[in-house]
C-alpha positions as CSV (number, residue, x, y, z in Angstrom):
1,M,17.5,-31.4,23.4
2,E,21.2,-31.5,22.9
3,L,23.2,-29.0,24.9
4,G,26.3,-27.3,23.5
5,L,27.5,-24.4,21.4
6,S,25.3,-25.5,18.5
7,S,22.2,-24.9,20.7
8,L,23.2,-21.2,21.0
9,V,23.2,-20.6,17.3
10,P,19.4,-19.8,17.2
11,L,20.0,-17.2,19.9
12,L,22.7,-15.3,18.0
13,P,20.7,-12.1,17.5
14,E,20.0,-11.9,21.2
15,I,23.6,-12.8,22.1
16,I,24.9,-10.1,19.7
17,L,22.8,-7.5,21.5
18,I,23.8,-8.6,25.0
19,L,27.5,-8.5,23.9
20,G,26.9,-5.0,22.5
21,G,25.4,-3.8,25.8
22,L,28.3,-5.3,27.8
23,L,30.8,-3.7,25.4
24,I,29.3,-0.3,26.0
25,L,29.4,-0.8,29.8
26,L,33.0,-1.8,29.5
27,L,33.9,1.2,27.4
28,D,32.0,3.5,29.8
29,A,33.9,2.1,32.8
30,T,37.3,2.4,31.2
31,S,37.1,5.6,29.0
32,G,35.8,8.0,31.7
33,K,33.0,10.5,31.4
34,R,33.8,12.2,28.2
35,A,31.4,14.8,26.7
36,D,31.3,13.1,23.3
37,S,30.9,9.6,24.7
38,G,27.2,9.5,23.9
39,A,27.7,9.8,20.1
40,G,30.2,6.8,20.3
41,Y,27.8,4.7,22.3
42,M,25.0,5.5,19.9
43,V,27.1,4.4,16.9
44,V,28.0,1.1,18.7
45,S,24.3,0.5,19.5
46,I,23.2,1.2,16.0
47,L,25.9,-1.2,14.7
48,F,24.9,-4.0,16.9
49,L,21.2,-3.5,16.2
50,A,22.0,-3.6,12.5
51,I,23.9,-6.9,12.9
52,G,21.1,-8.4,15.0
53,L,18.5,-7.2,12.4
54,V,20.5,-9.1,9.7
55,G,20.4,-12.2,11.8
56,V,16.7,-11.9,12.3
57,V,16.2,-11.6,8.5
58,F,18.0,-14.9,8.0
59,Q,15.8,-16.5,10.7
60,L,12.8,-15.8,8.5
61,A,13.9,-18.7,6.3
62,V,15.2,-21.0,9.0
63,A,13.3,-24.2,9.9
64,P,11.5,-24.0,13.3
65,Q,13.5,-25.2,16.2
66,V,13.7,-24.8,20.0
67,A,16.8,-23.2,21.5
68,L,18.1,-23.2,25.0
69,F,15.9,-22.0,27.9
70,G,12.7,-22.8,26.0
71,V,13.0,-20.2,23.2
72,D,11.0,-21.0,20.0
73,V,12.8,-19.9,16.8
74,D,10.0,-20.1,14.3
75,P,8.4,-18.0,11.6
76,F,6.1,-16.3,14.1
77,A,8.9,-15.3,16.4
78,A,11.1,-14.2,13.5
79,F,8.4,-11.9,12.1
80,L,7.8,-10.3,15.5
81,K,11.6,-9.9,16.1
82,L,11.8,-8.2,12.7
83,V,9.3,-5.7,13.9
84,V,11.1,-5.2,17.2
85,Y,14.6,-4.9,15.8
86,S,13.5,-2.6,13.0
87,S,11.6,-0.3,15.5
88,M,14.6,0.0,17.8
89,F,17.0,0.5,14.9
90,L,15.0,3.4,13.6
91,V,14.5,4.9,17.0
92,A,18.2,4.8,17.7
93,L,19.1,6.2,14.3
94,A,16.6,9.1,14.4
95,G,16.4,9.9,18.1
96,G,19.9,9.1,19.3
97,G,21.2,12.6,19.1
98,F,18.1,13.9,21.0
99,L,18.6,11.3,23.7
100,N,22.3,12.1,24.1
101,K,21.4,15.7,24.5
102,H,18.6,15.2,27.1
103,V,19.7,12.2,29.2
104,A,22.7,11.8,31.4
105,A,24.8,8.6,31.9
106,H,25.0,7.8,28.2
107,G,26.8,4.4,28.8
108,E,24.0,3.1,31.0
109,F,21.3,4.4,28.7
110,W,22.6,2.8,25.5
111,S,23.5,-0.5,27.2
112,L,20.0,-0.7,28.6
113,F,18.7,0.1,25.2
114,L,20.4,-3.0,23.8
115,F,19.5,-5.2,26.7
116,L,15.9,-4.1,26.4
117,T,15.8,-5.1,22.7
118,A,17.3,-8.6,23.6
119,A,14.6,-9.0,26.3
120,M,11.8,-8.2,23.9
121,S,13.3,-10.6,21.4
122,L,13.2,-13.4,24.0
123,A,9.7,-12.4,25.1
124,V,8.2,-12.9,21.6
125,S,9.9,-16.3,21.4
126,A,9.1,-17.7,24.8
127,N,7.2,-21.0,24.9
128,N,6.9,-21.3,28.7
129,L,5.4,-19.1,31.4
130,L,8.6,-18.8,33.4
131,L,10.7,-17.4,30.6
132,L,7.8,-15.3,29.4
133,F,7.4,-13.7,32.8
134,V,11.1,-13.1,33.3
135,A,11.6,-11.5,29.9
136,F,8.4,-9.6,30.2
137,E,9.4,-8.1,33.6
138,F,12.9,-7.2,32.3
139,V,11.3,-5.3,29.4
140,S,8.9,-3.6,31.9
141,I,11.5,-2.6,34.4
142,T,13.9,-1.4,31.8
143,S,11.1,0.6,30.2
144,Y,10.4,2.3,33.5
145,I,14.0,3.4,33.7
146,L,14.2,4.7,30.2
147,V,11.0,6.7,30.5
148,G,12.3,8.5,33.5
149,F,15.9,8.7,32.4
150,A,15.8,12.5,31.7
151,R,16.4,13.2,35.4
152,E,16.3,17.0,35.1
153,D,12.8,16.9,33.5
154,L,10.1,16.6,36.2
155,R,7.6,15.4,33.6
156,S,9.9,12.5,32.7
157,S,10.3,11.5,36.3
158,E,6.6,11.7,36.8
159,A,6.0,9.6,33.7
160,G,8.4,6.9,34.9
161,L,6.9,6.8,38.3
162,K,3.3,6.5,37.0
163,Y,4.4,3.8,34.5
164,F,6.1,1.9,37.3
165,L,3.1,2.0,39.7
166,Y,0.7,0.8,37.0
167,G,3.1,-1.8,35.7
168,S,4.0,-3.3,39.1
169,V,0.4,-3.9,39.9
170,A,-0.4,-5.4,36.5
171,S,2.6,-7.7,36.7
172,G,1.6,-9.0,40.1
173,V,-1.9,-9.7,38.9
174,M,-0.5,-11.5,35.8
175,L,1.8,-13.6,37.9
176,Y,-1.1,-14.7,40.1
177,G,-2.9,-15.8,36.9
178,M,0.1,-17.8,35.8
179,T,0.3,-19.5,39.2
180,L,-3.3,-20.7,38.8
181,V,-2.5,-22.2,35.4
182,Y,0.6,-23.9,36.7
183,G,-1.2,-25.2,39.8
184,A,-4.0,-26.7,37.6
185,T,-1.9,-28.2,34.9
186,G,1.5,-28.9,36.5
187,S,3.3,-27.5,33.4
188,L,5.0,-24.2,32.4
189,Y,5.1,-25.0,28.7
190,L,2.3,-23.4,26.7
191,R,1.6,-26.3,24.4
192,E,1.5,-28.8,27.3
193,I,-0.9,-26.5,29.2
194,G,-3.2,-26.5,26.2
195,Q,-3.1,-30.3,26.0
196,V,-3.9,-30.7,29.7
197,F,-6.9,-28.3,29.4
198,A,-8.1,-30.2,26.3
199,E,-7.8,-33.6,28.0
200,K,-9.3,-32.6,31.3
201,P,-12.5,-30.6,30.8
202,E,-13.0,-30.4,34.5
203,L,-10.2,-27.9,34.7
204,S,-12.1,-25.4,32.5
205,I,-13.3,-23.6,35.7
206,I,-9.7,-22.4,36.1
207,I,-9.4,-20.9,32.6
208,V,-11.7,-17.9,33.0
209,P,-10.1,-16.4,36.1
210,A,-6.6,-17.3,34.9
211,A,-7.2,-15.7,31.4
212,I,-8.6,-12.5,33.0
213,L,-5.7,-12.2,35.4
214,I,-3.1,-12.8,32.7
215,M,-4.8,-10.4,30.4
216,V,-4.4,-7.6,33.0
217,G,-0.6,-7.8,32.6
218,L,-0.6,-8.3,28.9
219,G,-3.3,-5.7,28.3
220,F,-1.1,-3.2,30.2
221,K,1.8,-3.8,27.8
222,A,-0.5,-3.6,24.7
223,S,-2.3,-0.5,26.2
224,L,-5.7,-2.1,26.0
225,A,-8.7,-0.6,27.9
226,P,-9.1,-0.4,30.8
227,F,-5.4,-0.9,31.4
228,F,-4.2,2.1,29.5
229,Q,-4.4,4.9,32.1
230,W,-0.6,5.1,32.2
231,A,-0.2,5.8,28.4
232,P,-1.1,9.5,28.0
233,D,1.1,10.8,30.9
234,T,3.9,8.4,30.0
235,Y,3.9,9.2,26.3
236,E,3.9,12.9,27.0
237,G,6.5,12.9,29.7
238,A,9.0,10.4,28.3
239,P,11.7,11.5,25.8
240,T,10.1,11.3,22.4
241,P,12.3,8.5,21.0
242,V,11.4,6.4,24.1
243,T,7.7,7.2,23.4
244,A,8.2,6.0,19.8
245,Y,9.5,2.7,21.2
246,L,6.6,2.3,23.6
247,A,4.1,2.8,20.8
248,T,5.7,0.3,18.4
249,A,8.1,-2.4,19.7
250,S,6.6,-2.6,23.2
251,K,3.1,-2.9,21.8
252,A,4.3,-5.6,19.3
253,V,5.7,-7.6,22.3
254,G,2.4,-7.4,24.1
255,F,0.4,-8.7,21.2
256,A,2.9,-11.4,20.4
257,V,2.6,-12.8,24.0
258,I,-1.2,-12.5,23.9
259,A,-1.3,-14.5,20.7
260,R,1.0,-17.2,22.0
261,V,-0.8,-17.6,25.4
262,M,-4.3,-17.5,24.0
263,L,-3.7,-19.7,21.0
264,L,-1.5,-22.3,22.6
265,A,-2.3,-22.4,26.3
266,F,-6.0,-21.5,26.2
267,A,-6.9,-22.9,22.8
268,P,-9.5,-25.4,24.3
269,A,-11.4,-22.5,25.9
270,R,-11.7,-20.3,22.7
271,D,-15.4,-20.0,23.4
272,V,-14.5,-18.2,26.6
273,W,-11.7,-15.8,25.6
274,V,-13.0,-14.8,22.1
275,P,-15.9,-12.9,23.6
276,L,-13.6,-11.5,26.3
277,L,-11.2,-10.2,23.7
278,G,-14.1,-8.9,21.6
279,G,-15.4,-6.9,24.5
280,L,-11.9,-5.5,25.2
281,S,-11.6,-4.5,21.6
282,I,-14.8,-2.5,21.6
283,L,-13.9,-0.8,24.9
284,T,-10.4,0.0,23.7
285,M,-11.5,1.5,20.4
286,F,-14.1,3.8,21.9
287,A,-12.0,4.7,24.9
288,G,-9.0,5.7,22.8
289,N,-10.9,7.5,20.1
290,L,-13.3,9.5,22.3
291,M,-10.5,10.6,24.6
292,A,-8.3,11.6,21.7
293,L,-10.9,14.0,20.6
294,R,-10.3,16.3,23.6
295,Q,-6.5,16.5,23.5
296,T,-4.6,19.7,22.8
297,N,-1.1,18.0,22.8
298,V,0.0,16.0,19.9
299,K,1.9,13.4,21.9
300,R,-1.2,12.8,24.2
301,M,-3.4,12.6,21.1
302,L,-1.0,10.0,19.6
303,A,-1.1,8.1,23.0
304,Y,-4.9,7.8,22.9
305,S,-4.6,7.0,19.1
306,S,-2.2,4.2,20.1
307,V,-4.9,2.8,22.4
308,A,-7.5,2.9,19.7
309,Q,-5.2,1.3,17.2
310,A,-4.6,-1.5,19.8
311,G,-8.4,-2.1,19.7
312,Y,-8.3,-2.6,15.9
313,M,-5.3,-5.0,16.2
314,L,-7.2,-7.0,18.8
315,L,-9.9,-7.8,16.2
316,G,-7.2,-9.9,14.5
317,L,-7.0,-12.2,17.5
318,V,-10.8,-12.3,17.9
319,A,-11.2,-13.5,14.3
320,V,-8.5,-16.1,14.5
321,V,-10.9,-18.9,15.4
322,D,-14.5,-19.6,14.5
323,A,-16.7,-22.6,14.9
324,N,-17.8,-22.4,11.3
325,V,-14.3,-22.6,9.9
326,T,-12.7,-26.1,9.9
327,D,-9.2,-25.1,8.6
328,V,-8.4,-21.5,9.5
329,T,-5.0,-21.8,7.9
330,M,-6.7,-22.0,4.5
331,L,-8.2,-18.6,4.8
332,S,-6.5,-15.7,3.1
333,M,-7.5,-13.5,6.1
334,N,-7.1,-15.7,9.2
335,G,-7.0,-12.8,11.6
336,L,-3.5,-13.5,12.9
337,N,-1.9,-12.5,9.6
338,G,-3.9,-9.3,9.7
339,L,-2.5,-8.5,13.2
340,L,1.0,-9.1,12.0
341,I,0.6,-7.0,8.9
342,Y,-1.0,-4.3,11.0
343,L,2.0,-4.3,13.4
344,F,4.5,-4.1,10.6
345,G,2.8,-1.1,8.9
346,Y,2.1,0.6,12.3
347,L,5.9,0.5,12.9
348,F,6.6,2.9,10.0
349,T,3.5,5.0,10.6
350,N,4.0,5.6,14.3
351,I,7.7,6.0,14.4
352,G,7.5,8.5,11.5
353,A,4.8,10.5,13.3
354,F,6.8,10.6,16.6
355,M,9.9,11.6,14.6
356,V,8.0,14.6,13.2
357,V,6.9,15.5,16.7
358,L,10.6,15.2,17.8
359,A,11.6,17.5,15.0
360,V,9.0,20.1,16.0
361,E,10.0,19.8,19.6
362,N,13.6,20.6,18.6
363,L,12.4,23.6,16.7
364,T,9.8,25.0,19.2
365,G,10.4,23.3,22.5
366,G,7.0,21.7,22.7
367,S,4.4,19.4,21.1
368,D,1.1,21.2,21.7
369,Y,-1.2,21.8,18.7
370,S,0.0,25.5,18.8
371,H,3.5,24.3,17.9
372,F,2.2,22.7,14.7
373,Q,0.3,25.9,13.6
374,N,1.0,26.5,9.9
375,L,3.7,23.9,9.8
376,I,3.4,23.7,6.0
377,K,4.8,27.2,5.7
378,R,7.7,26.8,8.1
379,A,8.7,23.2,7.6
380,P,6.9,21.9,4.5
381,S,8.6,18.5,4.4
382,L,7.5,17.7,8.0
383,A,4.0,18.9,7.4
384,V,3.6,16.7,4.3
385,A,5.1,13.7,6.1
386,M,2.8,14.1,9.1
387,F,-0.2,14.4,6.7
388,I,0.8,11.0,5.2
389,F,1.2,9.4,8.6
390,M,-2.2,10.7,9.6
391,L,-3.8,9.2,6.4
392,S,-2.1,5.9,7.3
393,L,-3.5,6.0,10.8
394,V,-7.0,6.6,9.5
395,G,-6.5,3.8,7.0
396,I,-6.7,5.6,3.6
397,P,-5.9,3.5,0.6
398,L,-2.4,3.4,-0.8
399,T,-1.0,3.5,2.8
400,A,0.3,0.8,5.2
401,G,-2.6,1.6,7.6
402,F,-5.1,0.7,4.9
403,I,-3.5,-2.7,4.2
404,G,-3.5,-3.5,8.0
405,K,-7.1,-2.6,8.5
406,F,-8.1,-4.3,5.2
407,F,-6.8,-7.7,6.5
408,V,-8.0,-7.3,10.1
409,F,-11.5,-6.0,9.2
410,G,-11.6,-8.6,6.3
411,A,-10.9,-11.4,8.7
412,T,-13.6,-10.0,11.1
413,I,-16.2,-10.0,8.3
414,Q,-15.0,-13.4,6.9
415,H,-15.6,-15.0,10.3
416,Q,-19.0,-13.3,10.5
417,Y,-18.4,-10.9,13.4
418,Y,-20.4,-8.3,11.6
419,L,-21.2,-6.2,14.7
420,L,-17.5,-5.9,15.6
421,A,-16.8,-4.8,12.0
422,I,-19.5,-2.1,12.1
423,I,-18.3,-0.8,15.5
424,A,-14.7,-0.7,14.1
425,A,-15.8,1.2,11.0
426,I,-17.6,3.7,13.3
427,N,-14.5,4.2,15.3
428,V,-12.4,4.8,12.2
429,A,-14.8,7.6,11.3
430,I,-14.4,9.1,14.8
431,S,-10.6,8.9,14.5
432,A,-10.6,10.7,11.2
433,F,-11.9,13.8,13.0
434,Y,-8.9,14.3,15.3
435,Y,-6.3,13.1,12.8
436,M,-7.6,15.6,10.2
437,N,-7.9,18.3,12.8
438,L,-4.2,18.2,13.2
439,V,-3.8,18.3,9.4
440,R,-6.1,21.4,9.4
441,I,-3.9,23.1,11.9
442,M,-0.7,22.3,10.0
443,F,-2.1,23.4,6.6
444,F,-4.9,25.9,7.2
445,G,-4.1,27.5,10.5
446,S,-5.2,31.1,10.7
447,E,-2.5,33.7,10.5
448,T,-4.0,35.4,13.5
449,D,-3.6,32.4,15.7
450,E,-0.8,32.4,18.2
451,Q,2.2,30.8,16.7
452,V,5.3,29.6,18.5
453,A,8.6,30.9,17.1
454,Y,10.8,28.4,15.3
455,Q,14.5,28.3,16.1
456,G,16.9,26.6,13.7
457,A,16.1,23.8,11.3
458,P,14.9,20.1,11.7
459,G,17.7,17.7,12.4
460,V,19.1,15.8,9.4
461,G,18.9,12.4,11.2
462,A,15.2,12.8,12.1
463,Q,14.4,14.0,8.6
464,V,16.1,11.0,7.0
465,I,14.2,8.6,9.2
466,V,10.9,10.4,8.5
467,L,11.6,9.9,4.8
468,V,12.4,6.2,5.4
469,C,9.1,5.9,7.2
470,V,7.2,7.6,4.5
471,L,8.7,5.2,1.9
472,G,7.8,2.3,4.3
473,V,4.2,3.5,4.5
474,F,3.9,3.6,0.7
475,W,5.9,0.4,0.2
476,I,3.4,-1.6,2.2
477,G,0.4,0.4,0.9
478,L,1.4,0.0,-2.8
479,Y,3.2,-3.3,-2.9
480,P,2.4,-5.4,0.1
481,P,3.1,-9.0,-1.3
482,N,6.4,-9.4,0.6
483,V,5.0,-8.4,4.0
484,V,1.8,-10.4,3.3
485,D,3.8,-13.5,2.5
486,W,5.9,-13.2,5.6
487,A,2.8,-12.7,7.8
488,N,1.0,-15.6,6.1
489,T,4.0,-17.9,6.8
490,A,4.2,-16.7,10.4
491,S,0.5,-17.0,11.2
492,Q,0.0,-20.4,9.5
493,Y,2.8,-21.9,11.5
494,L,1.2,-20.9,14.8
495,L,-2.3,-21.8,13.7
496,A,-1.2,-25.2,12.4
497,I,-0.4,-26.1,16.0
498,L,-4.0,-25.6,17.1
């Protein structure tokens, strides 16, 4: 590969974000600690995120290439970067004012926000274990900091500490699995690792322990059971915009890395890891949905909901390969495209839901079910929007959630994993109970129930982004061809390598 300035062109979106983060640090160091500095840094962050997002959109049509440091610039990476950049842009736009109000050291916060986005972008593009681990760890460490950034809030500090403790153990276990792979194959590159495993069947004994150890770290990031214990406390204690990031962009990174590692490095051992992922999917769906039934706080309910949704997404990877299908790229529902569509629709659904929670927190100071009592009478637009997001999370037709589940469940059935499809359908029915319970409280709460007093009105920024998310949910639900085409191109590129 030729080294030079031309080799940096594929990395322009990441370079733009890094320059933006450095600019904020420079401004913060030279302008002093002004009271209004947070708003300026937020504007700079949003501007650089928008520029980076435009760059990623252009990459959707660029021919696949390998940039410096082992970064793949291909349709699969471009689609996942589109999800990551869009998520962070919406979070900054809707929750920036809230963050400036509740966190100190605005310069450090917004620079970390941009650095985090660049690291996630590199993680979804990494084609070797070393870059993958470095980018993954940067994402994790920065996430620990952002979760606990509201220093005056003990719940935020507790959430950051718990997140760090779980994450550090998961990262150590994952690194040990990577060392097993490198020791057995002598390569860090995912495709070369897959080739070595295919050419030397005697190394198959390494694949099972290595896959399990690596899945501990990746499962932590994607909040799969049994690695999700951090999620409810972290989601509840973190500033709500940071929680929205954890539930969308961070989860997308986890699934992107799982897909690359399993489909490229461990492709010869698909008979081993497909049952492993299938079992994790079942455990994740039941754990998330059953625990969500008992929650009385909306953020904790959405945390367990996020766990259950990860179980549905994992079905897409289970259904990627099947012994009865000779050319998986020819299938309209190849599993991987279902996962990508699901992630894209989940972006609008979950960010919208958390922005409603953010608006209610601004009005009432909390996010318990009691704070949502009779929301339809006190903030009708928020109640209707939350109703739409709950319908999407269930998977009701005409919403983005339905399209995602249609492609994931369709691939599961097409590949004849009928038991998994039945279990997933049962879990959807379970989830409908707690989603609709929140709707009941918002629309049909008894007047005699204790209600929390509302102060002021919802913020304009949050309401605008909630509207954008509602439109996004209906766009994908009513007219999905664009997203489906992008997902098909991304998935077929990766599957063609198998």
